[in-house]
C-alpha positions as CSV (number, residue, x, y, z in Angstrom):
1,M,-42.8,-59.4,279.9
2,V,-43.1,-61.3,276.6
3,Y,-45.9,-60.2,274.4
4,R,-47.5,-63.1,272.4
5,M,-49.3,-62.0,269.3
6,S,-52.6,-63.8,268.6
7,W,-53.2,-65.6,265.4
8,S,-55.9,-63.1,264.4
9,R,-53.4,-60.3,264.9
10,R,-50.8,-62.1,262.8
11,C,-53.3,-62.8,260.0
12,F,-54.4,-59.1,260.0
13,L,-50.8,-57.9,259.8
14,A,-49.9,-60.3,257.0
15,A,-53.0,-59.2,255.0
16,N,-52.2,-55.6,255.7
17,Y,-48.6,-55.9,254.6
18,T,-49.6,-57.8,251.5
19,F,-52.2,-55.2,250.6
20,L,-49.8,-52.3,251.1
21,T,-47.1,-54.1,249.1
22,V,-49.4,-54.7,246.2
23,L,-50.7,-51.1,246.4
24,S,-47.1,-49.9,246.3
25,L,-46.3,-52.0,243.3
26,L,-49.3,-50.7,241.5
27,C,-48.1,-47.2,242.0
28,L,-44.5,-47.9,241.2
29,I,-44.8,-50.2,238.1
30,P,-46.2,-47.4,235.8
31,F,-43.2,-45.2,236.6
32,I,-40.8,-48.1,235.9
33,H,-42.6,-48.7,232.6
34,I,-42.4,-45.1,231.6
35,L,-38.7,-44.9,232.5
36,A,-38.1,-48.1,230.4
37,V,-40.0,-46.6,227.4
38,S,-38.1,-43.3,227.6
39,L,-34.8,-45.3,227.5
40,S,-35.8,-47.6,224.6
41,S,-35.6,-47.0,220.9
42,A,-38.4,-45.5,218.9
43,A,-39.0,-48.8,217.0
44,A,-39.2,-50.9,220.2
45,A,-41.5,-48.4,221.9
46,S,-43.8,-48.1,218.8
47,A,-44.0,-51.9,218.6
48,G,-45.1,-52.2,222.2
49,S,-42.3,-54.6,223.2
50,V,-41.1,-52.5,226.1
51,K,-42.4,-53.6,229.5
52,L,-40.4,-53.0,232.6
53,W,-36.9,-53.0,231.1
54,P,-35.5,-50.8,228.2
55,V,-35.2,-52.5,224.8
56,E,-32.4,-51.2,222.5
57,W,-31.1,-48.7,225.0
58,T,-30.9,-45.1,223.9
59,I,-31.1,-41.7,225.5
60,A,-32.1,-39.9,222.2
61,S,-35.4,-38.8,223.8
62,Y,-33.6,-37.1,226.7
63,E,-31.0,-35.6,224.3
64,N,-33.9,-34.2,222.2
65,V,-35.4,-32.5,225.2
66,L,-32.2,-31.4,227.1
67,S,-30.2,-30.2,224.2
68,K,-32.6,-27.3,223.5
69,Q,-31.7,-23.8,224.7
70,E,-35.5,-23.2,224.8
71,F,-35.7,-26.0,227.3
72,L,-33.1,-24.4,229.6
73,T,-34.9,-21.1,229.3
74,S,-38.3,-22.6,230.1
75,F,-36.7,-24.5,233.0
76,L,-35.5,-21.2,234.5
77,V,-39.0,-19.7,234.0
78,S,-40.6,-22.6,235.8
79,L,-38.0,-22.4,238.6
80,K,-38.7,-18.7,239.1
81,R,-42.4,-19.4,239.0
82,V,-42.2,-22.1,241.7
83,L,-40.0,-19.9,244.0
84,L,-42.1,-16.8,243.5
85,G,-45.5,-18.5,243.4
86,T,-44.9,-20.7,246.4
87,S,-43.7,-17.8,248.5
88,V,-46.7,-15.7,247.5
89,N,-49.1,-18.6,248.2
90,M,-47.7,-19.4,251.6
91,V,-47.5,-15.8,252.8
92,L,-51.1,-15.0,251.7
93,T,-52.4,-18.4,253.0
94,I,-51.0,-17.6,256.5
95,L,-52.3,-14.1,256.5
96,V,-55.8,-15.2,255.5
97,A,-56.0,-18.4,257.6
98,Y,-55.0,-16.8,260.9
99,P,-57.8,-14.3,261.3
100,L,-60.3,-16.8,259.8
101,S,-59.4,-19.3,262.5
102,K,-60.7,-17.0,265.2
103,E,-64.1,-17.3,266.9
104,V,-66.9,-14.9,265.7
105,A,-66.7,-13.2,269.1
106,N,-63.1,-12.2,268.4
107,F,-63.6,-11.5,264.6
108,R,-67.2,-10.6,263.8
109,P,-67.0,-10.5,259.9
110,R,-65.3,-13.9,260.0
111,T,-68.4,-15.8,258.6
112,V,-68.8,-13.3,255.7
113,Y,-65.1,-13.7,254.7
114,V,-65.3,-17.5,255.0
115,W,-68.3,-17.6,252.6
116,F,-66.6,-15.2,250.3
117,F,-63.6,-17.5,249.9
118,V,-65.6,-20.7,249.8
119,L,-67.8,-19.3,247.0
120,T,-64.7,-18.5,244.9
121,M,-63.7,-22.1,245.4
122,L,-67.1,-23.5,244.2
123,F,-67.8,-21.0,241.4
124,S,-65.4,-19.7,238.8
125,G,-65.8,-16.8,236.4
126,G,-64.5,-18.9,233.5
127,L,-61.6,-18.7,231.2
128,I,-62.6,-15.6,229.2
129,P,-63.2,-13.3,232.2
130,L,-59.9,-14.5,233.7
131,Y,-58.1,-13.8,230.4
132,M,-59.6,-10.3,230.2
133,T,-58.7,-9.5,233.8
134,V,-55.1,-10.5,233.3
135,K,-54.9,-8.6,230.0
136,M,-56.5,-5.4,231.4
137,T,-54.3,-5.4,234.4
138,G,-51.2,-5.5,232.2
139,L,-49.9,-8.8,233.5
140,M,-49.9,-10.5,230.0
141,D,-46.5,-12.1,229.0
142,S,-45.1,-11.6,232.5
143,L,-44.3,-14.0,235.3
144,W,-46.9,-12.4,237.5
145,A,-49.6,-13.6,235.1
146,L,-48.8,-17.1,236.3
147,V,-48.7,-16.2,240.0
148,I,-51.3,-13.6,240.8
149,P,-54.5,-15.5,239.6
150,A,-53.6,-18.4,241.9
151,A,-52.1,-16.3,244.7
152,V,-54.7,-17.4,247.4
153,P,-55.3,-21.2,247.2
154,V,-58.6,-21.4,249.2
155,Y,-58.3,-25.1,249.7
156,N,-54.9,-24.6,251.5
157,V,-56.5,-21.8,253.5
158,V,-59.2,-24.1,254.8
159,L,-56.7,-26.7,255.8
160,L,-54.4,-24.3,257.6
161,L,-57.2,-22.5,259.5
162,N,-58.4,-25.8,260.8
163,F,-54.8,-26.6,261.9
164,F,-54.6,-23.2,263.7
165,R,-57.9,-23.9,265.5
166,G,-56.3,-27.1,266.9
167,L,-53.5,-25.2,268.6
168,P,-53.9,-24.5,272.4
169,K,-55.7,-21.3,273.0
170,E,-53.8,-20.8,276.2
171,L,-50.7,-19.9,274.2
172,E,-52.4,-17.0,272.6
173,E,-54.0,-15.9,275.8
174,S,-50.7,-15.9,277.7
175,A,-49.0,-14.0,274.8
176,T,-51.7,-11.4,274.9
177,I,-51.3,-11.0,278.6
178,D,-47.6,-10.4,278.0
179,G,-48.4,-7.6,275.6
180,A,-48.0,-9.3,272.2
181,N,-50.2,-8.1,269.3
182,P,-52.0,-10.5,266.9
183,F,-49.3,-10.1,264.2
184,V,-46.5,-11.1,266.7
185,I,-48.6,-14.0,268.0
186,M,-49.2,-15.2,264.4
187,W,-45.5,-15.1,263.3
188,K,-43.8,-16.1,266.6
189,I,-46.2,-18.7,268.0
190,F,-48.7,-20.0,265.4
191,V,-46.3,-20.2,262.4
192,P,-43.4,-22.1,264.3
193,L,-45.9,-24.5,265.7
194,S,-47.4,-25.2,262.3
195,V,-44.3,-26.4,260.5
196,P,-45.8,-29.8,259.5
197,A,-48.9,-28.2,258.0
198,L,-46.9,-25.5,256.3
199,A,-44.4,-28.0,254.8
200,T,-47.3,-30.0,253.4
201,L,-49.0,-26.9,251.9
202,T,-45.6,-25.8,250.5
203,L,-45.3,-29.1,248.6
204,F,-48.9,-28.7,247.4
205,S,-48.1,-25.2,246.0
206,M,-44.8,-26.3,244.5
207,V,-46.5,-29.2,242.7
208,M,-49.3,-27.0,241.5
209,H,-47.0,-24.4,240.0
210,W,-44.6,-26.9,238.6
211,N,-47.2,-29.0,236.8
212,S,-49.3,-26.1,235.4
213,W,-49.0,-25.7,231.7
214,F,-52.3,-24.3,230.3
215,D,-52.0,-20.8,231.8
216,G,-48.6,-20.5,230.2
217,L,-50.1,-21.1,226.8
218,I,-52.8,-18.5,227.2
219,F,-51.0,-15.8,229.1
220,M,-47.6,-15.9,227.4
221,N,-47.2,-14.5,223.9
222,Q,-43.5,-15.1,223.5
223,P,-42.2,-18.8,223.5
224,E,-39.2,-17.8,225.5
225,H,-41.5,-16.9,228.4
226,Y,-43.1,-20.3,228.4
227,P,-42.8,-22.3,231.7
228,L,-41.3,-25.8,231.3
229,Q,-44.6,-27.7,231.1
230,S,-46.0,-25.3,228.4
231,F,-42.8,-25.7,226.4
232,L,-42.8,-29.5,226.6
233,Q,-46.5,-29.6,225.8
234,T,-46.0,-27.4,222.7
235,V,-42.8,-29.0,221.3
236,V,-43.1,-32.6,222.3
237,I,-46.9,-33.2,222.3
238,Q,-48.1,-30.8,219.6
239,R,-44.8,-30.9,217.6
240,D,-45.0,-27.3,216.8
241,M,-42.6,-26.9,213.9
242,R,-42.0,-23.2,214.6
243,F,-39.7,-24.1,217.4
244,L,-37.8,-26.9,215.6
245,T,-34.4,-26.5,213.9
246,P,-33.2,-28.8,211.1
247,E,-31.1,-30.6,213.8
248,D,-34.2,-31.1,215.8
249,V,-36.0,-32.7,212.9
250,D,-33.1,-35.1,212.5
251,M,-33.3,-35.9,216.2
252,L,-37.0,-36.5,216.1
253,K,-36.4,-39.3,213.6
254,L,-34.7,-41.2,216.5
255,V,-37.6,-40.8,218.9
256,S,-41.3,-41.5,218.8
257,D,-44.3,-39.9,220.5
258,R,-44.2,-42.6,223.2
259,T,-40.5,-42.2,224.1
260,S,-40.8,-38.4,223.9
261,S,-43.8,-38.4,226.2
262,A,-42.1,-40.7,228.6
263,A,-39.0,-38.5,228.7
264,Q,-41.2,-35.5,229.2
265,I,-42.9,-37.1,232.2
266,F,-39.6,-38.0,233.9
267,V,-37.9,-34.6,233.2
268,A,-41.0,-32.8,234.6
269,T,-41.3,-35.1,237.6
270,L,-37.7,-35.3,238.6
271,P,-37.5,-31.9,240.6
272,I,-40.6,-32.8,242.6
273,L,-39.1,-36.3,243.3
274,L,-35.9,-34.6,244.6
275,V,-37.8,-32.3,246.9
276,Y,-40.3,-34.8,248.2
277,P,-37.9,-36.8,250.6
278,F,-37.1,-33.6,252.4
279,L,-40.8,-32.8,253.1
280,Q,-42.0,-36.4,253.5
281,K,-41.3,-36.5,257.3
282,Y,-43.8,-33.7,257.8
283,F,-46.6,-35.5,256.0
284,V,-47.7,-37.8,258.8
285,H,-48.6,-34.7,261.0
286,G,-49.4,-32.3,258.2
287,I,-51.8,-34.5,256.1
288,V,-54.2,-35.1,259.1
289,M,-54.3,-31.4,260.0
290,G,-57.7,-30.3,261.2
291,S,-59.0,-33.8,261.4
292,V,-59.4,-33.7,265.2
293,K,-62.1,-31.4,266.5
294,E,-62.7,-30.2,270.0
């Protein structure tokens, strides 16, 4: 059987592909421009002559960033933060989302707990109470100060509990009949069936921890404890001279704010760009989690 596509269908597909192509270019062109600026000379970047191709090629901006021992130290701090923070986020998200996905008949205080978490998402105590809490609990200047305050991402919990609700209830009933307790059901049935959702939430947590910089500035007293984003923000954006050696000052003559900022963006974005292709295949199922209700 030969399927003949109607003219209206062809017009729709042509318009759809054209729209998606233009949208993709609008997302891609700024990255190409930033890459071109980061690889151009300071004079060309300052003159605004760089568009989508580098002018007067140079990697001085990247050498300025990558040659620092402080950069490597802060990179390791960020790497530890991502690994530790993402692990804590995912474990706590699963432990919170699973009981909250149950009906009130099976978990009576469910509504109270749901409102408790939602209120924390809508209202915040503010920066000063958060700083005092971290200081009084002895977490200042430690990696846990960057992980504990964001240990339970409520938005991720809401997404995951909706995904859990969409799973067949017969699976849990049959496992209960076979003698499995709720903890076994959660880890051996619900978690393996939620790989797309968990992969999507893992990427959300990784991006959040990798891109955070403000908490590093307020919770870390020693520069060697700064995560990567805090270090780059301090040295490249603020040009804090306390962290610059005479060689750094000579190097900064070869770069400008624009080229340094562009190099910063790419250095900070590169790890996420490397991880994204491995998680992208789960996005189609994971991004629509909880969208279908019974």
